[in-house]
C-alpha positions as CSV (number, residue, x, y, z in Angstrom):
1,M,-4.1,23.2,2.5
2,P,-3.1,25.4,-0.5
3,E,-5.8,25.5,-3.1
4,S,-3.3,25.3,-6.0
5,L,0.3,24.4,-7.0
6,S,3.3,26.1,-5.6
7,V,5.2,26.6,-8.8
8,F,8.9,27.4,-8.6
9,D,10.2,27.9,-12.3
10,P,9.1,24.8,-13.8
11,I,10.8,24.0,-17.2
12,P,8.7,21.8,-19.7
13,A,10.4,18.6,-21.0
14,S,10.2,19.9,-24.6
15,A,12.1,22.9,-23.6
16,A,14.7,21.5,-21.4
17,P,18.4,21.4,-22.7
18,F,18.9,17.8,-22.4
19,A,22.5,16.4,-23.8
20,V,21.7,13.5,-26.2
21,G,18.7,11.3,-26.7
22,P,15.6,11.1,-24.7
23,A,15.2,12.7,-21.1
24,K,15.8,10.4,-18.3
25,L,13.5,10.1,-15.8
26,R,13.9,9.0,-11.8
27,A,10.7,8.5,-9.9
28,V,11.0,8.0,-6.3
29,T,8.2,7.1,-3.6
30,L,8.1,7.3,0.1
31,G,4.9,6.3,2.2
32,C,1.7,4.3,1.5
33,K,0.3,2.2,-1.3
34,V,-1.7,5.4,-2.6
35,N,1.4,7.4,-3.1
36,Q,2.8,4.5,-5.1
37,Y,0.1,4.5,-7.1
38,E,0.0,8.2,-7.8
39,T,3.9,7.9,-8.6
40,E,3.3,5.4,-11.3
41,L,0.6,7.4,-12.7
42,V,2.9,10.4,-13.1
43,R,5.7,8.3,-14.4
44,Q,3.4,6.4,-17.1
45,G,2.1,10.0,-18.2
46,L,5.7,11.4,-18.5
47,V,6.9,8.1,-20.4
48,T,4.1,8.8,-22.9
49,A,5.8,12.2,-23.5
50,G,9.3,10.7,-24.3
51,Y,10.9,10.2,-21.1
52,V,12.6,7.0,-20.3
53,D,13.4,5.6,-17.1
54,A,17.1,6.1,-16.0
55,A,19.2,3.1,-15.5
56,E,20.7,2.3,-12.0
57,G,23.7,4.6,-11.5
58,E,22.6,6.6,-14.8
59,P,22.1,10.6,-14.1
60,A,18.4,11.6,-14.4
61,D,17.4,14.9,-16.1
62,L,14.1,14.9,-14.0
63,C,13.4,13.4,-10.8
64,V,10.0,13.1,-9.4
65,V,9.7,12.5,-5.4
66,N,6.5,11.6,-3.9
67,T,6.8,12.3,-0.1
68,C,5.3,11.2,3.1
69,T,4.3,13.1,6.3
70,V,2.4,10.8,8.5
71,T,5.4,10.7,10.9
72,A,8.4,12.9,11.8
73,E,10.6,10.2,10.2
74,G,8.5,10.5,7.1
75,D,9.6,14.2,6.7
76,S,13.2,13.2,7.4
77,K,13.4,10.7,5.0
78,S,11.7,13.0,2.4
79,R,14.3,15.6,2.9
80,Q,17.2,13.1,2.8
81,T,15.8,11.5,-0.4
82,I,15.6,14.9,-2.0
83,R,19.2,15.9,-1.1
84,Q,20.7,12.6,-2.2
85,L,18.9,12.9,-5.6
86,A,20.3,16.4,-6.1
87,K,23.7,15.2,-5.1
88,R,23.8,12.1,-7.4
89,N,22.0,14.0,-10.4
90,P,23.3,17.2,-10.1
91,N,22.1,18.6,-13.4
92,S,18.5,17.2,-12.6
93,R,15.3,19.2,-12.0
94,I,13.3,17.8,-8.9
95,V,9.6,17.8,-8.8
96,V,8.2,17.3,-5.3
97,M,4.6,16.2,-4.8
98,G,3.0,14.0,-1.9
99,C,1.8,14.9,1.8
100,Y,5.1,16.3,3.1
101,A,5.1,18.8,0.0
102,T,1.5,19.8,1.0
103,R,2.3,20.4,4.4
104,A,5.6,22.3,4.1
105,P,5.8,23.6,0.6
106,E,8.2,26.5,1.4
107,E,10.5,24.1,3.4
108,V,10.4,21.7,0.4
109,A,11.1,24.4,-2.2
110,S,14.2,25.5,-0.3
111,L,15.9,22.1,-1.1
112,P,18.6,21.6,-3.7
113,N,17.4,21.4,-7.3
114,V,13.6,21.5,-6.6
115,V,12.2,23.5,-9.4
116,E,8.4,22.6,-8.5
117,V,6.2,21.7,-5.6
118,V,2.9,20.2,-6.1
119,T,0.7,21.0,-3.2
120,D,-2.6,19.4,-4.5
121,K,-3.0,16.0,-5.8
122,R,-6.1,17.0,-8.1
123,E,-3.4,19.3,-10.0
124,I,-1.4,16.2,-11.5
125,P,-2.8,16.5,-14.8
126,D,-1.7,20.1,-14.9
127,L,1.5,19.1,-13.6
128,L,1.9,16.7,-16.4
129,G,0.8,19.2,-18.9
130,R,3.5,21.6,-17.9
131,W,6.0,18.8,-18.4
132,G,4.9,17.9,-22.0
133,V,2.2,15.4,-21.6
134,S,-0.6,16.3,-23.9
135,D,-3.1,13.5,-22.7
136,P,-2.5,13.0,-19.2
137,P,-3.5,9.2,-18.1
138,T,-6.4,8.5,-15.9
139,G,-5.2,5.3,-15.0
140,I,-2.2,2.8,-15.0
141,S,-1.6,0.0,-17.4
142,Q,1.5,-1.6,-15.4
143,F,3.2,-1.1,-12.0
144,T,7.0,-0.9,-12.3
145,N,9.0,-3.1,-10.3
146,H,5.9,-4.8,-8.6
147,Q,4.3,-7.9,-9.4
148,R,1.0,-7.0,-7.6
149,A,-0.9,-3.8,-8.7
150,Y,-2.1,-1.4,-6.3
151,L,-5.3,0.7,-7.4
152,K,-6.3,3.8,-5.9
153,V,-10.0,4.0,-5.8
154,Q,-10.4,6.7,-3.2
155,D,-8.8,9.7,-1.9
156,G,-9.4,12.0,1.4
157,C,-10.5,11.4,4.8
158,L,-13.3,13.0,6.7
159,L,-12.3,11.7,10.2
160,R,-10.2,14.0,12.8
161,C,-8.3,11.4,14.8
162,S,-6.3,13.6,17.2
163,F,-3.0,12.0,16.3
164,C,-3.2,12.1,12.3
165,I,-2.0,14.9,9.9
166,I,-3.4,13.1,6.8
167,P,-7.0,14.9,6.8
168,H,-5.2,18.1,7.2
169,V,-3.1,17.3,3.8
170,R,-5.7,15.1,1.9
171,P,-9.2,16.7,3.0
172,H,-11.0,16.2,-0.5
173,V,-13.0,13.2,-0.2
174,T,-13.3,11.5,-3.9
175,S,-14.1,8.0,-5.4
176,R,-13.1,7.1,-8.9
177,S,-16.0,5.6,-11.1
178,V,-16.7,1.9,-11.0
179,E,-16.2,1.7,-14.9
180,Q,-12.9,3.6,-14.6
181,I,-11.6,1.2,-12.1
182,V,-13.0,-1.9,-14.2
183,E,-11.2,-0.6,-17.3
184,E,-7.8,-0.3,-15.3
185,V,-8.1,-3.7,-14.0
186,E,-8.8,-4.9,-17.5
187,R,-5.6,-3.3,-18.7
188,L,-3.4,-4.7,-16.0
189,Y,-4.9,-8.0,-16.4
190,A,-4.0,-8.0,-20.1
191,N,-0.5,-6.9,-19.0
192,G,0.0,-10.2,-16.8
193,Y,-1.0,-8.9,-13.2
194,R,-3.0,-11.2,-11.4
195,E,-3.5,-9.5,-8.1
196,F,-5.0,-6.2,-7.6
197,V,-4.9,-4.4,-4.2
198,L,-7.7,-1.8,-3.8
199,T,-6.4,1.1,-1.6
200,G,-7.4,4.6,-0.6
201,I,-6.7,7.2,2.0
202,H,-10.0,5.9,3.6
203,L,-10.9,2.9,1.5
204,G,-14.0,2.2,3.6
205,H,-15.4,5.5,2.4
206,Y,-15.6,4.4,-1.2
207,G,-18.6,6.4,-2.8
208,V,-19.8,8.0,0.4
209,E,-19.6,11.6,-1.3
210,Q,-21.8,10.3,-4.1
211,N,-24.4,9.0,-2.1
212,G,-26.4,12.3,-0.8
213,G,-30.0,12.3,-1.7
214,K,-30.0,8.8,-3.0
215,P,-32.2,6.0,-1.6
216,K,-29.9,3.4,0.3
217,E,-30.2,0.6,-2.0
218,E,-28.6,2.9,-4.7
219,W,-25.6,3.9,-2.6
220,L,-22.2,3.3,-4.2
221,R,-20.5,1.1,-1.7
222,L,-17.0,-0.9,-1.6
223,S,-19.2,-4.0,-1.6
224,R,-20.8,-3.1,-4.9
225,L,-17.6,-2.3,-6.5
226,L,-16.0,-5.6,-5.6
227,E,-19.1,-7.5,-7.1
228,R,-18.7,-5.6,-10.3
229,L,-15.0,-6.4,-10.2
230,L,-15.7,-10.0,-9.5
231,S,-17.9,-10.3,-12.6
232,L,-14.9,-9.8,-14.9
233,P,-13.6,-13.0,-16.5
234,G,-10.0,-14.3,-15.8
235,E,-7.9,-15.7,-13.1
236,F,-7.1,-13.2,-10.6
237,R,-7.7,-12.0,-7.0
238,I,-8.4,-9.0,-5.2
239,R,-7.0,-7.8,-1.9
240,L,-8.3,-4.9,0.4
241,S,-5.9,-2.6,2.1
242,S,-6.6,-0.9,5.3
243,I,-10.1,-0.7,6.5
244,E,-11.7,0.4,9.8
245,C,-13.6,-2.0,12.0
246,T,-16.8,-0.2,11.7
247,E,-16.8,-0.6,7.7
248,L,-16.5,-4.2,8.3
249,T,-20.1,-4.6,7.4
250,R,-22.2,-7.7,7.2
251,E,-22.8,-6.8,3.6
252,L,-18.9,-6.5,2.7
253,I,-18.1,-9.6,4.7
254,A,-21.1,-11.5,2.8
255,V,-19.4,-10.6,-0.5
256,C,-16.1,-11.9,0.7
257,A,-17.2,-15.1,2.1
258,A,-19.1,-15.8,-1.3
259,H,-15.8,-15.5,-3.1
260,P,-12.9,-17.0,-1.2
261,E,-10.7,-17.8,-3.9
262,R,-10.9,-14.4,-5.6
263,I,-10.9,-12.0,-2.5
264,A,-8.0,-12.6,-0.3
265,P,-9.0,-13.6,3.3
266,H,-6.8,-11.0,4.7
267,F,-7.8,-7.8,6.3
268,H,-5.8,-5.1,7.5
269,V,-7.9,-3.4,10.3
270,C,-6.7,-0.5,12.4
271,L,-6.6,-0.8,16.1
272,Q,-4.1,1.9,17.4
273,S,-4.7,0.9,21.0
274,G,-6.5,-1.5,23.1
275,S,-7.4,1.0,25.8
276,D,-10.9,2.5,25.6
277,A,-9.3,5.6,27.5
278,V,-6.5,6.0,24.8
279,L,-9.1,5.4,22.0
280,R,-11.2,8.3,23.4
281,R,-8.1,10.6,23.5
282,M,-7.1,9.5,20.0
283,K,-10.8,10.4,18.9
284,R,-11.5,7.1,17.4
285,R,-15.0,5.8,16.6
286,W,-15.5,2.8,18.7
287,G,-14.1,1.0,21.8
288,A,-12.1,-2.1,22.2
289,R,-14.8,-4.6,22.6
290,R,-16.5,-3.1,19.3
291,F,-13.3,-3.9,17.4
292,I,-13.0,-7.5,18.9
293,D,-16.6,-8.2,18.1
294,R,-16.0,-7.1,14.4
295,C,-12.8,-9.1,14.1
296,R,-14.8,-12.3,15.5
297,M,-17.5,-11.7,12.7
298,L,-14.7,-11.9,10.1
299,Q,-13.3,-15.1,11.9
300,E,-16.8,-16.6,12.1
301,N,-17.8,-16.1,8.6
302,L,-14.5,-16.8,6.8
303,D,-12.1,-19.6,6.6
304,Q,-9.3,-18.6,9.0
305,P,-8.5,-15.1,7.8
306,A,-5.5,-13.1,8.2
307,I,-6.2,-10.0,10.3
308,T,-3.2,-7.4,10.6
309,T,-3.3,-4.0,12.2
310,D,-1.6,-0.9,13.1
311,I,-0.9,0.0,16.7
312,I,0.4,3.4,17.9
313,V,2.8,2.8,21.3
314,G,3.1,5.7,23.6
315,F,0.4,7.8,22.9
316,P,0.2,10.8,25.4
317,G,-1.2,9.7,28.7
318,E,-0.9,5.7,28.0
319,T,-0.2,4.1,31.3
320,D,1.2,0.9,31.9
321,D,-2.4,-0.5,32.4
322,D,-3.6,1.1,29.2
323,F,-0.5,-0.7,27.4
324,A,-1.4,-4.1,29.1
325,Q,-4.9,-3.6,27.3
326,T,-3.5,-3.3,24.0
327,L,-1.4,-6.5,24.5
328,A,-4.5,-8.2,25.7
329,V,-6.6,-7.2,22.9
330,S,-3.9,-8.2,20.4
331,R,-3.8,-11.6,22.0
332,E,-7.4,-12.2,21.9
333,V,-7.9,-11.1,18.4
334,G,-4.6,-13.1,17.4
335,F,-3.2,-10.7,14.8
336,S,-1.0,-12.4,12.1
337,K,1.2,-9.1,11.9
338,I,1.3,-6.0,13.8
339,H,2.8,-2.7,12.3
340,I,4.2,-0.9,15.3
341,F,4.4,2.9,15.5
342,P,6.0,4.6,18.3
343,Y,4.0,7.7,18.9
344,S,5.3,11.0,17.0
345,P,3.8,14.1,17.6
346,R,2.9,16.0,14.5
347,R,2.6,19.9,14.2
348,G,-1.0,20.8,13.6
349,T,-2.7,18.0,15.2
350,E,-4.6,18.1,18.5
351,A,-2.6,15.4,20.0
352,A,0.9,17.2,19.8
353,L,-0.5,19.6,22.3
354,Y,-1.7,17.1,24.9
355,A,0.0,17.0,28.2
356,E,1.8,13.5,29.6
357,Q,3.9,13.0,26.7
358,V,5.2,9.4,27.3
359,P,9.2,9.3,27.8
360,A,11.0,8.0,24.8
361,A,12.6,5.3,27.1
362,V,9.2,3.9,27.8
363,R,7.9,4.2,24.3
364,V,11.2,2.2,23.3
365,A,10.5,-0.8,25.9
366,R,6.9,-1.0,25.1
367,C,7.5,-1.1,21.3
368,A,10.0,-3.9,22.2
369,E,7.5,-5.9,24.1
370,L,5.1,-5.5,21.4
371,A,7.3,-6.5,18.8
372,A,8.0,-9.7,20.7
373,L,4.2,-10.4,21.0
374,D,4.1,-9.7,17.1
375,V,6.5,-12.5,16.4
376,E,4.7,-14.9,18.8
377,L,1.5,-14.2,17.1
378,R,2.7,-14.2,13.6
379,D,4.4,-17.8,14.3
380,D,1.1,-19.1,15.9
381,F,-0.9,-18.1,12.8
382,H,1.7,-19.4,10.4
383,K,1.8,-22.7,12.1
384,R,-2.0,-23.1,11.9
385,L,-1.4,-22.8,8.0
386,I,0.8,-25.8,8.1
387,G,-0.9,-28.7,5.8
388,R,-3.1,-26.1,4.0
389,R,-3.5,-25.4,0.4
390,L,-2.7,-21.6,0.1
391,R,-2.9,-19.7,-3.1
392,V,0.3,-17.8,-3.6
393,L,1.3,-14.9,-6.2
394,A,4.8,-16.0,-7.1
395,E,7.1,-12.9,-6.9
396,N,10.8,-13.0,-7.0
397,P,13.6,-15.7,-6.4
398,V,14.7,-16.3,-2.6
399,E,17.8,-14.5,-2.0
400,N,20.9,-17.0,-1.5
401,R,18.6,-19.9,-2.2
402,P,18.8,-21.1,-5.8
403,G,15.7,-22.8,-7.1
404,W,13.3,-21.1,-4.7
405,M,10.8,-18.4,-5.1
406,H,8.9,-16.3,-2.8
407,G,5.5,-14.8,-2.9
408,T,2.5,-13.5,-1.0
409,S,-0.1,-15.9,-0.2
410,C,-4.0,-15.3,0.1
411,R,-3.5,-14.9,3.9
412,Y,-0.7,-12.5,3.2
413,A,2.0,-14.8,4.7
414,T,5.3,-14.7,2.6
415,V,5.8,-18.2,1.3
416,E,9.1,-19.8,0.1
417,F,8.7,-22.8,-2.4
418,P,10.7,-24.4,-5.0
419,G,10.6,-22.8,-8.5
420,T,12.0,-20.2,-11.0
421,T,11.2,-16.8,-12.4
422,A,9.2,-18.5,-15.1
423,L,6.2,-18.5,-12.4
424,R,6.5,-14.9,-11.7
425,K,3.3,-13.1,-11.6
426,Q,1.1,-16.4,-11.7
427,L,-1.3,-17.5,-9.1
428,I,-0.2,-20.9,-8.1
429,D,-1.4,-23.5,-5.5
430,V,1.1,-24.5,-2.8
431,T,0.8,-27.0,0.3
432,A,2.4,-25.2,3.6
433,T,4.8,-27.6,5.0
434,G,6.8,-25.6,7.7
435,L,8.4,-22.5,8.8
436,R,11.7,-20.7,8.1
437,G,12.8,-17.4,9.5
438,G,9.4,-15.8,9.9
439,H,8.2,-17.1,6.4
440,V,6.1,-20.1,5.6
441,V,7.7,-22.9,3.7
442,A,5.8,-25.0,1.0
443,E,6.0,-27.5,-1.7
444,H,4.5,-26.5,-5.1
445,K,3.3,-29.5,-7.2
446,A,2.3,-28.5,-10.8
447,A,-1.2,-29.6,-12.3
448,D,0.7,-32.4,-14.3
449,G,3.5,-32.9,-11.9
450,I,3.1,-36.6,-10.9
451,G,5.4,-37.8,-8.2
452,G,6.8,-34.3,-7.5
453,I,7.8,-30.7,-8.6
454,R,7.9,-30.4,-12.2
455,D,11.1,-29.3,-13.7
456,T,10.8,-25.7,-14.9
457,S,13.9,-25.4,-16.9
458,L,12.2,-26.3,-20.1
459,I,9.6,-23.6,-19.6
460,D,12.4,-21.1,-19.1
461,R,14.0,-22.0,-22.3
462,V,10.7,-22.0,-24.3
463,A,10.0,-18.6,-22.8
464,E,13.4,-17.4,-23.9
465,V,13.2,-18.7,-27.5
466,A,9.7,-16.9,-27.7
467,R,11.3,-13.7,-26.8
468,L,14.0,-13.9,-29.8
469,P,13.4,-11.7,-32.8
470,R,11.6,-13.4,-35.9
């Protein structure tokens, strides 16, 4: 990976020949939660320098694109997005960052209107400085167009799974300080956010690069970060993003079990395959039985946790029997959601050179079979929620269903319930009553709502009056 930025005629905001008024900014993200956080960090830095977000359909003076390269489709979408932005904003300057920009900077630089390619995320402060930001932010205070706030706490990966390109483009393992993360949570909480999703390239390795030479009892761990955040006042909850099964330690599970209302009982644990033979070729660090045992430990210590996962279908050499083992492990664990990825060779990875590539038609058929199982397991999990109290973060109105909102439950199921936008961003308690189109349907009774759901129209009117100028 290049050690510094690849720069292509950057023009600082202060020197740009903008027509009238402040410079207009459009920021676009492809890929993971870490990318979304980093885009927001850059956006907020540029806003402090005088940029304003371009409205829908309004041409932008500066476009920032954060790209993804985890699959071939990610590369393609990144290129397509840049070309579309150049077409819709013909006078814009486009800055490109992210994993695809790191992997193929010359390719990115050749795309229309691209003036700068950022090849190393550690150089974001320098990038912002060149575009007029005198004091680059170290954290965010809001999350544009999101009701939940993603918090990047860690970057980089030390593993070398044979299929994955990410360690090649994010090799530097770094963890943010506990106090920096605490300050960020406090800012976001003050701005109305009530769910914080801790995320990283390898979240379970939070603190690992800082522990060398220290006694074990002084190690910085994810569990200790959680304990510090849980000491903060206020009504909020924390959710963990993707974690490896070997990092589901007894210490971490104990912290989660001790705080069932404040740490969401939802864990995204990456399986990738249920076949030990495939896992060895993938260079994963465990077999299927160890994965199942760690999931069982979660289920035995927590109250019906949701376990979601990633599975790669059609990895080189995957046989019908290998795939059958993946289906069997999925059933045994009882995943509530499976993210399915047909295998995509990534140039620069070991697996791209493997023989016995699985034919596309076979991959498609296996994906369809796994998708059917995903629906079956999801519905089974959702049925077990009926009659339960669920804590839901209210997010947005249900499309084409007036008077209904949807939100994300503690167990990650999308829940639809009666309500208005006055509830947005609030953590509310609902009771699951049924299923609808892959979602849970629930009733919401306000604390003072005797005999039914409180009419929130008065709340809406009071909120509207409160916003009027004095």
